[in-house]
mmCIF file of the N, C-alpha and C atoms, coordinates in Angstrom:
data_MODEL
# 
_entry.id   MODEL 
# 
loop_
_atom_site.group_PDB 
_atom_site.id 
_atom_site.type_symbol 
_atom_site.label_atom_id 
_atom_site.label_alt_id 
_atom_site.label_comp_id 
_atom_site.label_asym_id 
_atom_site.label_entity_id 
_atom_site.label_seq_id 
_atom_site.pdbx_PDB_ins_code 
_atom_site.Cartn_x 
_atom_site.Cartn_y 
_atom_site.Cartn_z 
_atom_site.occupancy 
_atom_site.B_iso_or_equiv 
_atom_site.pdbx_formal_charge 
_atom_site.auth_seq_id 
_atom_site.auth_comp_id 
_atom_site.auth_asym_id 
_atom_site.auth_atom_id 
_atom_site.pdbx_PDB_model_num 
ATOM 1   N N  . MET A 1 1  ? 11.245  -19.772 19.054  1.00 0.00 ? 1  MET A N  1 
ATOM 2   C CA . MET A 1 1  ? 11.652  -18.398 19.056  1.00 0.00 ? 1  MET A CA 1 
ATOM 3   C C  . MET A 1 1  ? 10.398  -17.522 19.063  1.00 0.00 ? 1  MET A C  1 
ATOM 4   N N  . GLU A 1 2  ? 10.346  -16.546 19.939  1.00 0.00 ? 2  GLU A N  1 
ATOM 5   C CA . GLU A 1 2  ? 9.230   -15.612 19.988  1.00 0.00 ? 2  GLU A CA 1 
ATOM 6   C C  . GLU A 1 2  ? 9.677   -14.269 19.453  1.00 0.00 ? 2  GLU A C  1 
ATOM 7   N N  . PHE A 1 3  ? 8.772   -13.595 18.809  1.00 0.00 ? 3  PHE A N  1 
ATOM 8   C CA . PHE A 1 3  ? 9.042   -12.241 18.352  1.00 0.00 ? 3  PHE A CA 1 
ATOM 9   C C  . PHE A 1 3  ? 7.725   -11.478 18.313  1.00 0.00 ? 3  PHE A C  1 
ATOM 10  N N  . ALA A 1 4  ? 7.815   -10.186 18.340  1.00 0.00 ? 4  ALA A N  1 
ATOM 11  C CA . ALA A 1 4  ? 6.629   -9.337  18.315  1.00 0.00 ? 4  ALA A CA 1 
ATOM 12  C C  . ALA A 1 4  ? 6.587   -8.583  16.993  1.00 0.00 ? 4  ALA A C  1 
ATOM 13  N N  . VAL A 1 5  ? 5.467   -8.640  16.348  1.00 0.00 ? 5  VAL A N  1 
ATOM 14  C CA . VAL A 1 5  ? 5.284   -7.884  15.112  1.00 0.00 ? 5  VAL A CA 1 
ATOM 15  C C  . VAL A 1 5  ? 5.032   -6.428  15.501  1.00 0.00 ? 5  VAL A C  1 
ATOM 16  N N  . THR A 1 6  ? 5.830   -5.536  14.965  1.00 0.00 ? 6  THR A N  1 
ATOM 17  C CA . THR A 1 6  ? 5.676   -4.118  15.286  1.00 0.00 ? 6  THR A CA 1 
ATOM 18  C C  . THR A 1 6  ? 5.120   -3.316  14.119  1.00 0.00 ? 6  THR A C  1 
ATOM 19  N N  . ARG A 1 7  ? 5.073   -3.945  12.937  1.00 0.00 ? 7  ARG A N  1 
ATOM 20  C CA . ARG A 1 7  ? 4.592   -3.237  11.756  1.00 0.00 ? 7  ARG A CA 1 
ATOM 21  C C  . ARG A 1 7  ? 4.259   -4.244  10.678  1.00 0.00 ? 7  ARG A C  1 
ATOM 22  N N  . LEU A 1 8  ? 3.136   -4.040  10.010  1.00 0.00 ? 8  LEU A N  1 
ATOM 23  C CA . LEU A 1 8  ? 2.787   -4.799  8.814   1.00 0.00 ? 8  LEU A CA 1 
ATOM 24  C C  . LEU A 1 8  ? 2.576   -3.799  7.700   1.00 0.00 ? 8  LEU A C  1 
ATOM 25  N N  . LEU A 1 9  ? 3.084   -4.110  6.532   1.00 0.00 ? 9  LEU A N  1 
ATOM 26  C CA . LEU A 1 9  ? 2.951   -3.205  5.395   1.00 0.00 ? 9  LEU A CA 1 
ATOM 27  C C  . LEU A 1 9  ? 2.397   -3.972  4.205   1.00 0.00 ? 9  LEU A C  1 
ATOM 28  N N  . PRO A 1 10 ? 1.058   -4.016  4.073   1.00 0.00 ? 10 PRO A N  1 
ATOM 29  C CA . PRO A 1 10 ? 0.495   -4.679  2.898   1.00 0.00 ? 10 PRO A CA 1 
ATOM 30  C C  . PRO A 1 10 ? 0.787   -3.847  1.650   1.00 0.00 ? 10 PRO A C  1 
ATOM 31  N N  . ASN A 1 11 ? 1.100   -4.525  0.566   1.00 0.00 ? 11 ASN A N  1 
ATOM 32  C CA . ASN A 1 11 ? 1.362   -3.857  -0.712  1.00 0.00 ? 11 ASN A CA 1 
ATOM 33  C C  . ASN A 1 11 ? 0.304   -4.267  -1.719  1.00 0.00 ? 11 ASN A C  1 
ATOM 34  N N  . ILE A 1 12 ? -0.212  -3.293  -2.425  1.00 0.00 ? 12 ILE A N  1 
ATOM 35  C CA . ILE A 1 12 ? -1.235  -3.503  -3.440  1.00 0.00 ? 12 ILE A CA 1 
ATOM 36  C C  . ILE A 1 12 ? -0.584  -3.310  -4.802  1.00 0.00 ? 12 ILE A C  1 
ATOM 37  N N  . CYS A 1 13 ? -0.756  -4.271  -5.694  1.00 0.00 ? 13 CYS A N  1 
ATOM 38  C CA . CYS A 1 13 ? -0.284  -4.136  -7.070  1.00 0.00 ? 13 CYS A CA 1 
ATOM 39  C C  . CYS A 1 13 ? -1.436  -3.606  -7.922  1.00 0.00 ? 13 CYS A C  1 
ATOM 40  N N  . THR A 1 14 ? -1.143  -2.621  -8.752  1.00 0.00 ? 14 THR A N  1 
ATOM 41  C CA . THR A 1 14 ? -2.185  -1.987  -9.553  1.00 0.00 ? 14 THR A CA 1 
ATOM 42  C C  . THR A 1 14 ? -1.602  -1.423  -10.843 1.00 0.00 ? 14 THR A C  1 
ATOM 43  N N  . ASP A 1 15 ? -2.445  -1.145  -11.797 1.00 0.00 ? 15 ASP A N  1 
ATOM 44  C CA . ASP A 1 15 ? -2.008  -0.419  -12.984 1.00 0.00 ? 15 ASP A CA 1 
ATOM 45  C C  . ASP A 1 15 ? -2.498  1.029   -12.923 1.00 0.00 ? 15 ASP A C  1 
ATOM 46  N N  . LYS A 1 16 ? -3.097  1.412   -11.790 1.00 0.00 ? 16 LYS A N  1 
ATOM 47  C CA . LYS A 1 16 ? -3.595  2.775   -11.582 1.00 0.00 ? 16 LYS A CA 1 
ATOM 48  C C  . LYS A 1 16 ? -2.994  3.334   -10.293 1.00 0.00 ? 16 LYS A C  1 
ATOM 49  N N  . LEU A 1 17 ? -1.700  3.585   -10.337 1.00 0.00 ? 17 LEU A N  1 
ATOM 50  C CA . LEU A 1 17 ? -0.953  3.986   -9.146  1.00 0.00 ? 17 LEU A CA 1 
ATOM 51  C C  . LEU A 1 17 ? -1.504  5.261   -8.512  1.00 0.00 ? 17 LEU A C  1 
ATOM 52  N N  . GLU A 1 18 ? -1.626  6.323   -9.290  1.00 0.00 ? 18 GLU A N  1 
ATOM 53  C CA . GLU A 1 18 ? -2.068  7.600   -8.745  1.00 0.00 ? 18 GLU A CA 1 
ATOM 54  C C  . GLU A 1 18 ? -3.508  7.533   -8.241  1.00 0.00 ? 18 GLU A C  1 
ATOM 55  N N  . GLU A 1 19 ? -4.376  6.864   -8.994  1.00 0.00 ? 19 GLU A N  1 
ATOM 56  C CA . GLU A 1 19 ? -5.772  6.747   -8.584  1.00 0.00 ? 19 GLU A CA 1 
ATOM 57  C C  . GLU A 1 19 ? -5.904  5.957   -7.282  1.00 0.00 ? 19 GLU A C  1 
ATOM 58  N N  . THR A 1 20 ? -5.110  4.901   -7.139  1.00 0.00 ? 20 THR A N  1 
ATOM 59  C CA . THR A 1 20 ? -5.141  4.096   -5.923  1.00 0.00 ? 20 THR A CA 1 
ATOM 60  C C  . THR A 1 20 ? -4.614  4.905   -4.741  1.00 0.00 ? 20 THR A C  1 
ATOM 61  N N  . ARG A 1 21 ? -3.533  5.638   -4.951  1.00 0.00 ? 21 ARG A N  1 
ATOM 62  C CA . ARG A 1 21 ? -2.988  6.518   -3.911  1.00 0.00 ? 21 ARG A CA 1 
ATOM 63  C C  . ARG A 1 21 ? -4.051  7.515   -3.441  1.00 0.00 ? 21 ARG A C  1 
ATOM 64  N N  . ASP A 1 22 ? -4.703  8.169   -4.388  1.00 0.00 ? 22 ASP A N  1 
ATOM 65  C CA . ASP A 1 22 ? -5.713  9.174   -4.051  1.00 0.00 ? 22 ASP A CA 1 
ATOM 66  C C  . ASP A 1 22 ? -6.914  8.550   -3.337  1.00 0.00 ? 22 ASP A C  1 
ATOM 67  N N  . PHE A 1 23 ? -7.288  7.332   -3.723  1.00 0.00 ? 23 PHE A N  1 
ATOM 68  C CA . PHE A 1 23 ? -8.401  6.639   -3.080  1.00 0.00 ? 23 PHE A CA 1 
ATOM 69  C C  . PHE A 1 23 ? -8.123  6.424   -1.586  1.00 0.00 ? 23 PHE A C  1 
ATOM 70  N N  . TYR A 1 24 ? -6.937  5.900   -1.266  1.00 0.00 ? 24 TYR A N  1 
ATOM 71  C CA . TYR A 1 24 ? -6.616  5.628   0.138   1.00 0.00 ? 24 TYR A CA 1 
ATOM 72  C C  . TYR A 1 24 ? -6.362  6.916   0.933   1.00 0.00 ? 24 TYR A C  1 
ATOM 73  N N  . ALA A 1 25 ? -5.925  7.958   0.259   1.00 0.00 ? 25 ALA A N  1 
ATOM 74  C CA . ALA A 1 25 ? -5.798  9.254   0.934   1.00 0.00 ? 25 ALA A CA 1 
ATOM 75  C C  . ALA A 1 25 ? -7.182  9.757   1.348   1.00 0.00 ? 25 ALA A C  1 
ATOM 76  N N  . ARG A 1 26 ? -8.164  9.645   0.447   1.00 0.00 ? 26 ARG A N  1 
ATOM 77  C CA . ARG A 1 26 ? -9.530  10.072  0.770   1.00 0.00 ? 26 ARG A CA 1 
ATOM 78  C C  . ARG A 1 26 ? -10.184 9.140   1.790   1.00 0.00 ? 26 ARG A C  1 
ATOM 79  N N  . LEU A 1 27 ? -10.081 7.835   1.580   1.00 0.00 ? 27 LEU A N  1 
ATOM 80  C CA . LEU A 1 27 ? -10.765 6.865   2.425   1.00 0.00 ? 27 LEU A CA 1 
ATOM 81  C C  . LEU A 1 27 ? -10.218 6.839   3.852   1.00 0.00 ? 27 LEU A C  1 
ATOM 82  N N  . LEU A 1 28 ? -8.902  6.790   3.983   1.00 0.00 ? 28 LEU A N  1 
ATOM 83  C CA . LEU A 1 28 ? -8.282  6.593   5.287   1.00 0.00 ? 28 LEU A CA 1 
ATOM 84  C C  . LEU A 1 28 ? -7.582  7.838   5.835   1.00 0.00 ? 28 LEU A C  1 
ATOM 85  N N  . GLY A 1 29 ? -7.451  8.863   5.008   1.00 0.00 ? 29 GLY A N  1 
ATOM 86  C CA . GLY A 1 29 ? -6.719  10.047  5.453   1.00 0.00 ? 29 GLY A CA 1 
ATOM 87  C C  . GLY A 1 29 ? -5.216  9.822   5.483   1.00 0.00 ? 29 GLY A C  1 
ATOM 88  N N  . PHE A 1 30 ? -4.738  8.753   4.829   1.00 0.00 ? 30 PHE A N  1 
ATOM 89  C CA . PHE A 1 30 ? -3.306  8.447   4.816   1.00 0.00 ? 30 PHE A CA 1 
ATOM 90  C C  . PHE A 1 30 ? -2.562  9.496   3.990   1.00 0.00 ? 30 PHE A C  1 
ATOM 91  N N  . ILE A 1 31 ? -1.301  9.723   4.346   1.00 0.00 ? 31 ILE A N  1 
ATOM 92  C CA . ILE A 1 31 ? -0.453  10.651  3.616   1.00 0.00 ? 31 ILE A CA 1 
ATOM 93  C C  . ILE A 1 31 ? 0.739   9.886   3.034   1.00 0.00 ? 31 ILE A C  1 
ATOM 94  N N  . VAL A 1 32 ? 1.294   10.436  1.973   1.00 0.00 ? 32 VAL A N  1 
ATOM 95  C CA . VAL A 1 32 ? 2.442   9.805   1.317   1.00 0.00 ? 32 VAL A CA 1 
ATOM 96  C C  . VAL A 1 32 ? 3.686   10.052  2.154   1.00 0.00 ? 32 VAL A C  1 
ATOM 97  N N  . GLY A 1 33 ? 4.364   8.968   2.499   1.00 0.00 ? 33 GLY A N  1 
ATOM 98  C CA . GLY A 1 33 ? 5.616   9.057   3.235   1.00 0.00 ? 33 GLY A CA 1 
ATOM 99  C C  . GLY A 1 33 ? 6.815   8.901   2.322   1.00 0.00 ? 33 GLY A C  1 
ATOM 100 N N  . PHE A 1 34 ? 6.628   8.112   1.265   1.00 0.00 ? 34 PHE A N  1 
ATOM 101 C CA . PHE A 1 34 ? 7.695   7.874   0.295   1.00 0.00 ? 34 PHE A CA 1 
ATOM 102 C C  . PHE A 1 34 ? 7.047   7.614   -1.057  1.00 0.00 ? 34 PHE A C  1 
ATOM 103 N N  . GLU A 1 35 ? 7.654   8.154   -2.091  1.00 0.00 ? 35 GLU A N  1 
ATOM 104 C CA . GLU A 1 35 ? 7.127   7.904   -3.430  1.00 0.00 ? 35 GLU A CA 1 
ATOM 105 C C  . GLU A 1 35 ? 8.267   7.777   -4.432  1.00 0.00 ? 35 GLU A C  1 
ATOM 106 N N  . HIS A 1 36 ? 8.254   6.677   -5.152  1.00 0.00 ? 36 HIS A N  1 
ATOM 107 C CA . HIS A 1 36 ? 9.141   6.482   -6.292  1.00 0.00 ? 36 HIS A CA 1 
ATOM 108 C C  . HIS A 1 36 ? 8.227   6.636   -7.500  1.00 0.00 ? 36 HIS A C  1 
ATOM 109 N N  . ARG A 1 37 ? 8.218   7.814   -8.067  1.00 0.00 ? 37 ARG A N  1 
ATOM 110 C CA . ARG A 1 37 ? 7.242   8.146   -9.116  1.00 0.00 ? 37 ARG A CA 1 
ATOM 111 C C  . ARG A 1 37 ? 7.216   7.097   -10.227 1.00 0.00 ? 37 ARG A C  1 
ATOM 112 N N  . GLY A 1 38 ? 6.003   6.665   -10.512 1.00 0.00 ? 38 GLY A N  1 
ATOM 113 C CA . GLY A 1 38 ? 5.813   5.698   -11.577 1.00 0.00 ? 38 GLY A CA 1 
ATOM 114 C C  . GLY A 1 38 ? 5.900   4.248   -11.148 1.00 0.00 ? 38 GLY A C  1 
ATOM 115 N N  . TRP A 1 39 ? 6.344   3.997   -9.900  1.00 0.00 ? 39 TRP A N  1 
ATOM 116 C CA . TRP A 1 39 ? 6.452   2.600   -9.480  1.00 0.00 ? 39 TRP A CA 1 
ATOM 117 C C  . TRP A 1 39 ? 5.829   2.331   -8.112  1.00 0.00 ? 39 TRP A C  1 
ATOM 118 N N  . TYR A 1 40 ? 6.215   3.072   -7.067  1.00 0.00 ? 40 TYR A N  1 
ATOM 119 C CA . TYR A 1 40 ? 5.842   2.684   -5.706  1.00 0.00 ? 40 TYR A CA 1 
ATOM 120 C C  . TYR A 1 40 ? 5.483   3.899   -4.858  1.00 0.00 ? 40 TYR A C  1 
ATOM 121 N N  . VAL A 1 41 ? 4.438   3.743   -4.045  1.00 0.00 ? 41 VAL A N  1 
ATOM 122 C CA . VAL A 1 41 ? 4.035   4.768   -3.075  1.00 0.00 ? 41 VAL A CA 1 
ATOM 123 C C  . VAL A 1 41 ? 3.829   4.083   -1.733  1.00 0.00 ? 41 VAL A C  1 
ATOM 124 N N  . GLN A 1 42 ? 4.404   4.652   -0.692  1.00 0.00 ? 42 GLN A N  1 
ATOM 125 C CA . GLN A 1 42 ? 4.160   4.168   0.664   1.00 0.00 ? 42 GLN A CA 1 
ATOM 126 C C  . GLN A 1 42 ? 3.408   5.254   1.413   1.00 0.00 ? 42 GLN A C  1 
ATOM 127 N N  . MET A 1 43 ? 2.273   4.865   2.015   1.00 0.00 ? 43 MET A N  1 
ATOM 128 C CA . MET A 1 43 ? 1.419   5.813   2.713   1.00 0.00 ? 43 MET A CA 1 
ATOM 129 C C  . MET A 1 43 ? 1.269   5.383   4.165   1.00 0.00 ? 43 MET A C  1 
ATOM 130 N N  . ALA A 1 44 ? 0.965   6.356   5.025   1.00 0.00 ? 44 ALA A N  1 
ATOM 131 C CA . ALA A 1 44 ? 0.794   6.050   6.447   1.00 0.00 ? 44 ALA A CA 1 
ATOM 132 C C  . ALA A 1 44 ? -0.254  6.966   7.056   1.00 0.00 ? 44 ALA A C  1 
ATOM 133 N N  . SER A 1 45 ? -0.786  6.509   8.166   1.00 0.00 ? 45 SER A N  1 
ATOM 134 C CA . SER A 1 45 ? -1.713  7.322   8.947   1.00 0.00 ? 45 SER A CA 1 
ATOM 135 C C  . SER A 1 45 ? -0.931  8.425   9.636   1.00 0.00 ? 45 SER A C  1 
ATOM 136 N N  . PRO A 1 46 ? -1.382  9.677   9.538   1.00 0.00 ? 46 PRO A N  1 
ATOM 137 C CA . PRO A 1 46 ? -0.682  10.736  10.259  1.00 0.00 ? 46 PRO A CA 1 
ATOM 138 C C  . PRO A 1 46 ? -0.822  10.579  11.779  1.00 0.00 ? 46 PRO A C  1 
ATOM 139 N N  . ALA A 1 47 ? -1.882  9.918   12.243  1.00 0.00 ? 47 ALA A N  1 
ATOM 140 C CA . ALA A 1 47 ? -2.098  9.714   13.673  1.00 0.00 ? 47 ALA A CA 1 
ATOM 141 C C  . ALA A 1 47 ? -1.247  8.570   14.228  1.00 0.00 ? 47 ALA A C  1 
ATOM 142 N N  . ASP A 1 48 ? -0.982  7.561   13.404  1.00 0.00 ? 48 ASP A N  1 
ATOM 143 C CA . ASP A 1 48 ? -0.188  6.406   13.834  1.00 0.00 ? 48 ASP A CA 1 
ATOM 144 C C  . ASP A 1 48 ? 0.631   5.910   12.648  1.00 0.00 ? 48 ASP A C  1 
ATOM 145 N N  . PRO A 1 49 ? 1.860   6.384   12.505  1.00 0.00 ? 49 PRO A N  1 
ATOM 146 C CA . PRO A 1 49 ? 2.687   6.044   11.340  1.00 0.00 ? 49 PRO A CA 1 
ATOM 147 C C  . PRO A 1 49 ? 2.955   4.554   11.144  1.00 0.00 ? 49 PRO A C  1 
ATOM 148 N N  . LYS A 1 50 ? 2.652   3.720   12.153  1.00 0.00 ? 50 LYS A N  1 
ATOM 149 C CA . LYS A 1 50 ? 2.832   2.279   11.975  1.00 0.00 ? 50 LYS A CA 1 
ATOM 150 C C  . LYS A 1 50 ? 1.712   1.673   11.136  1.00 0.00 ? 50 LYS A C  1 
ATOM 151 N N  . LEU A 1 51 ? 0.628   2.418   10.919  1.00 0.00 ? 51 LEU A N  1 
ATOM 152 C CA . LEU A 1 51 ? -0.452  1.968   10.034  1.00 0.00 ? 51 LEU A CA 1 
ATOM 153 C C  . LEU A 1 51 ? -0.093  2.421   8.629   1.00 0.00 ? 51 LEU A C  1 
ATOM 154 N N  . GLN A 1 52 ? 0.297   1.470   7.794   1.00 0.00 ? 52 GLN A N  1 
ATOM 155 C CA . GLN A 1 52 ? 0.829   1.805   6.475   1.00 0.00 ? 52 GLN A CA 1 
ATOM 156 C C  . GLN A 1 52 ? 0.225   0.930   5.390   1.00 0.00 ? 52 GLN A C  1 
ATOM 157 N N  . ILE A 1 53 ? 0.372   1.424   4.179   1.00 0.00 ? 53 ILE A N  1 
ATOM 158 C CA . ILE A 1 53 ? -0.010  0.652   3.007   1.00 0.00 ? 53 ILE A CA 1 
ATOM 159 C C  . ILE A 1 53 ? 0.958   1.021   1.888   1.00 0.00 ? 53 ILE A C  1 
ATOM 160 N N  . GLY A 1 54 ? 1.327   0.039   1.086   1.00 0.00 ? 54 GLY A N  1 
ATOM 161 C CA . GLY A 1 54 ? 2.183   0.277   -0.068  1.00 0.00 ? 54 GLY A CA 1 
ATOM 162 C C  . GLY A 1 54 ? 1.390   0.028   -1.343  1.00 0.00 ? 54 GLY A C  1 
ATOM 163 N N  . ILE A 1 55 ? 1.706   0.780   -2.373  1.00 0.00 ? 55 ILE A N  1 
ATOM 164 C CA . ILE A 1 55 ? 1.029   0.637   -3.662  1.00 0.00 ? 55 ILE A CA 1 
ATOM 165 C C  . ILE A 1 55 ? 2.117   0.588   -4.733  1.00 0.00 ? 55 ILE A C  1 
ATOM 166 N N  . MET A 1 56 ? 2.078   -0.431  -5.579  1.00 0.00 ? 56 MET A N  1 
ATOM 167 C CA . MET A 1 56 ? 3.089   -0.540  -6.638  1.00 0.00 ? 56 MET A CA 1 
ATOM 168 C C  . MET A 1 56 ? 2.450   -0.885  -7.975  1.00 0.00 ? 56 MET A C  1 
ATOM 169 N N  . ARG A 1 57 ? 3.061   -0.367  -9.036  1.00 0.00 ? 57 ARG A N  1 
ATOM 170 C CA . ARG A 1 57 ? 2.604   -0.721  -10.383 1.00 0.00 ? 57 ARG A CA 1 
ATOM 171 C C  . ARG A 1 57 ? 2.953   -2.175  -10.638 1.00 0.00 ? 57 ARG A C  1 
ATOM 172 N N  . HIS A 1 58 ? 1.957   -2.925  -11.058 1.00 0.00 ? 58 HIS A N  1 
ATOM 173 C CA . HIS A 1 58 ? 2.185   -4.360  -11.253 1.00 0.00 ? 58 HIS A CA 1 
ATOM 174 C C  . HIS A 1 58 ? 3.054   -4.658  -12.466 1.00 0.00 ? 58 HIS A C  1 
ATOM 175 N N  . ASP A 1 59 ? 3.158   -3.721  -13.395 1.00 0.00 ? 59 ASP A N  1 
ATOM 176 C CA . ASP A 1 59 ? 3.895   -4.001  -14.631 1.00 0.00 ? 59 ASP A CA 1 
ATOM 177 C C  . ASP A 1 59 ? 5.226   -3.248  -14.721 1.00 0.00 ? 59 ASP A C  1 
ATOM 178 N N  . HIS A 1 60 ? 5.709   -2.714  -13.613 1.00 0.00 ? 60 HIS A N  1 
ATOM 179 C CA . HIS A 1 60 ? 6.974   -1.977  -13.630 1.00 0.00 ? 60 HIS A CA 1 
ATOM 180 C C  . HIS A 1 60 ? 8.147   -2.952  -13.573 1.00 0.00 ? 60 HIS A C  1 
ATOM 181 N N  . GLU A 1 61 ? 9.281   -2.554  -14.116 1.00 0.00 ? 61 GLU A N  1 
ATOM 182 C CA . GLU A 1 61 ? 10.454  -3.439  -14.145 1.00 0.00 ? 61 GLU A CA 1 
ATOM 183 C C  . GLU A 1 61 ? 10.971  -3.793  -12.744 1.00 0.00 ? 61 GLU A C  1 
ATOM 184 N N  . PHE A 1 62 ? 10.708  -2.968  -11.724 1.00 0.00 ? 62 PHE A N  1 
ATOM 185 C CA . PHE A 1 62 ? 11.155  -3.250  -10.363 1.00 0.00 ? 62 PHE A CA 1 
ATOM 186 C C  . PHE A 1 62 ? 10.223  -4.201  -9.611  1.00 0.00 ? 62 PHE A C  1 
ATOM 187 N N  . THR A 1 63 ? 9.020   -4.400  -10.116 1.00 0.00 ? 63 THR A N  1 
ATOM 188 C CA . THR A 1 63 ? 8.056   -5.280  -9.455  1.00 0.00 ? 63 THR A CA 1 
ATOM 189 C C  . THR A 1 63 ? 8.509   -6.733  -9.641  1.00 0.00 ? 63 THR A C  1 
ATOM 190 N N  . PRO A 1 64 ? 8.507   -7.516  -8.559  1.00 0.00 ? 64 PRO A N  1 
ATOM 191 C CA . PRO A 1 64 ? 8.903   -8.927  -8.698  1.00 0.00 ? 64 PRO A CA 1 
ATOM 192 C C  . PRO A 1 64 ? 8.103   -9.628  -9.803  1.00 0.00 ? 64 PRO A C  1 
ATOM 193 N N  . LYS A 1 65 ? 8.772   -10.407 -10.599 1.00 0.00 ? 65 LYS A N  1 
ATOM 194 C CA . LYS A 1 65 ? 8.158   -11.068 -11.760 1.00 0.00 ? 65 LYS A CA 1 
ATOM 195 C C  . LYS A 1 65 ? 6.921   -11.883 -11.394 1.00 0.00 ? 65 LYS A C  1 
ATOM 196 N N  . GLU A 1 66 ? 6.886   -12.431 -10.177 1.00 0.00 ? 66 GLU A N  1 
ATOM 197 C CA . GLU A 1 66 ? 5.739   -13.237 -9.753  1.00 0.00 ? 66 GLU A CA 1 
ATOM 198 C C  . GLU A 1 66 ? 4.467   -12.397 -9.606  1.00 0.00 ? 66 GLU A C  1 
ATOM 199 N N  . LEU A 1 67 ? 4.603   -11.083 -9.542  1.00 0.00 ? 67 LEU A N  1 
ATOM 200 C CA . LEU A 1 67 ? 3.455   -10.198 -9.338  1.00 0.00 ? 67 LEU A CA 1 
ATOM 201 C C  . LEU A 1 67 ? 3.043   -9.433  -10.591 1.00 0.00 ? 67 LEU A C  1 
ATOM 202 N N  . VAL A 1 68 ? 3.644   -9.749  -11.727 1.00 0.00 ? 68 VAL A N  1 
ATOM 203 C CA . VAL A 1 68 ? 3.409   -8.975  -12.942 1.00 0.00 ? 68 VAL A CA 1 
ATOM 204 C C  . VAL A 1 68 ? 2.084   -9.303  -13.622 1.00 0.00 ? 68 VAL A C  1 
ATOM 205 N N  . ALA A 1 69 ? 1.407   -10.355 -13.244 1.00 0.00 ? 69 ALA A N  1 
ATOM 206 C CA . ALA A 1 69 ? 0.106   -10.686 -13.848 1.00 0.00 ? 69 ALA A CA 1 
ATOM 207 C C  . ALA A 1 69 ? -0.883  -9.560  -13.603 1.00 0.00 ? 69 ALA A C  1 
ATOM 208 N N  . ASP A 1 70 ? -1.910  -9.484  -14.449 1.00 0.00 ? 70 ASP A N  1 
ATOM 209 C CA . ASP A 1 70 ? -2.923  -8.448  -14.276 1.00 0.00 ? 70 ASP A CA 1 
ATOM 210 C C  . ASP A 1 70 ? -3.571  -8.548  -12.903 1.00 0.00 ? 70 ASP A C  1 
ATOM 211 N N  . PRO A 1 71 ? -3.743  -7.395  -12.218 1.00 0.00 ? 71 PRO A N  1 
ATOM 212 C CA . PRO A 1 71 ? -4.433  -7.428  -10.924 1.00 0.00 ? 71 PRO A CA 1 
ATOM 213 C C  . PRO A 1 71 ? -5.877  -7.878  -11.135 1.00 0.00 ? 71 PRO A C  1 
ATOM 214 N N  . ASN A 1 72 ? -6.397  -8.673  -10.213 1.00 0.00 ? 72 ASN A N  1 
ATOM 215 C CA . ASN A 1 72 ? -7.765  -9.152  -10.390 1.00 0.00 ? 72 ASN A CA 1 
ATOM 216 C C  . ASN A 1 72 ? -8.589  -9.116  -9.118  1.00 0.00 ? 72 ASN A C  1 
ATOM 217 N N  . GLY A 1 73 ? -8.135  -8.422  -8.096  1.00 0.00 ? 73 GLY A N  1 
ATOM 218 C CA . GLY A 1 73 ? -8.959  -8.294  -6.900  1.00 0.00 ? 73 GLY A CA 1 
ATOM 219 C C  . GLY A 1 73 ? -8.144  -8.064  -5.658  1.00 0.00 ? 73 GLY A C  1 
ATOM 220 N N  . LEU A 1 74 ? -8.831  -7.579  -4.646  1.00 0.00 ? 74 LEU A N  1 
ATOM 221 C CA . LEU A 1 74 ? -8.190  -7.293  -3.377  1.00 0.00 ? 74 LEU A CA 1 
ATOM 222 C C  . LEU A 1 74 ? -9.255  -7.228  -2.306  1.00 0.00 ? 74 LEU A C  1 
ATOM 223 N N  . LEU A 1 75 ? -8.954  -7.780  -1.171  1.00 0.00 ? 75 LEU A N  1 
ATOM 224 C CA . LEU A 1 75 ? -9.852  -7.706  -0.024  1.00 0.00 ? 75 LEU A CA 1 
ATOM 225 C C  . LEU A 1 75 ? -9.039  -7.155  1.134   1.00 0.00 ? 75 LEU A C  1 
ATOM 226 N N  . VAL A 1 76 ? -9.440  -5.999  1.644   1.00 0.00 ? 76 VAL A N  1 
ATOM 227 C CA . VAL A 1 76 ? -8.752  -5.363  2.761   1.00 0.00 ? 76 VAL A CA 1 
ATOM 228 C C  . VAL A 1 76 ? -9.726  -5.250  3.917   1.00 0.00 ? 76 VAL A C  1 
ATOM 229 N N  . HIS A 1 77 ? -9.345  -5.737  5.075   1.00 0.00 ? 77 HIS A N  1 
ATOM 230 C CA . HIS A 1 77 ? -10.177 -5.600  6.277   1.00 0.00 ? 77 HIS A CA 1 
ATOM 231 C C  . HIS A 1 77 ? -9.610  -4.457  7.108   1.00 0.00 ? 77 HIS A C  1 
ATOM 232 N N  . LEU A 1 78 ? -10.456 -3.525  7.463   1.00 0.00 ? 78 LEU A N  1 
ATOM 233 C CA . LEU A 1 78 ? -10.063 -2.400  8.306   1.00 0.00 ? 78 LEU A CA 1 
ATOM 234 C C  . LEU A 1 78 ? -10.823 -2.503  9.618   1.00 0.00 ? 78 LEU A C  1 
ATOM 235 N N  . PHE A 1 79 ? -10.112 -2.451  10.709  1.00 0.00 ? 79 PHE A N  1 
ATOM 236 C CA . PHE A 1 79 ? -10.738 -2.550  12.020  1.00 0.00 ? 79 PHE A CA 1 
ATOM 237 C C  . PHE A 1 79 ? -10.471 -1.255  12.775  1.00 0.00 ? 79 PHE A C  1 
ATOM 238 N N  . ALA A 1 80 ? -11.508 -0.682  13.318  1.00 0.00 ? 80 ALA A N  1 
ATOM 239 C CA . ALA A 1 80 ? -11.368 0.538   14.122  1.00 0.00 ? 80 ALA A CA 1 
ATOM 240 C C  . ALA A 1 80 ? -12.109 0.334   15.429  1.00 0.00 ? 80 ALA A C  1 
ATOM 241 N N  . PHE A 1 81 ? -11.411 0.556   16.518  1.00 0.00 ? 81 PHE A N  1 
ATOM 242 C CA . PHE A 1 81 ? -12.020 0.411   17.831  1.00 0.00 ? 81 PHE A CA 1 
ATOM 243 C C  . PHE A 1 81 ? -11.960 1.752   18.555  1.00 0.00 ? 81 PHE A C  1 
ATOM 244 N N  . PRO A 1 82 ? -13.027 2.095   19.258  1.00 0.00 ? 82 PRO A N  1 
ATOM 245 C CA . PRO A 1 82 ? -13.022 3.377   19.976  1.00 0.00 ? 82 PRO A CA 1 
ATOM 246 C C  . PRO A 1 82 ? -11.995 3.396   21.109  1.00 0.00 ? 82 PRO A C  1 
# 
């Protein structure tokens, strides 16, 4: 079966939701498209809404139990071509 990926949405677990949101807004110019205050923020590029990132509190009751451990790192690769 073949299929085409049209969107990827990486999610970052953190205990600093607002700070992480503000960091990616400054770094990438992303804007908030959806926000569930206190738990989840979805951000996107205003130039290309398919470029998205999600941010969730790792210790919130809605976060899957497998992700509740303390965050300990993240590696994000950003590629930009002229």
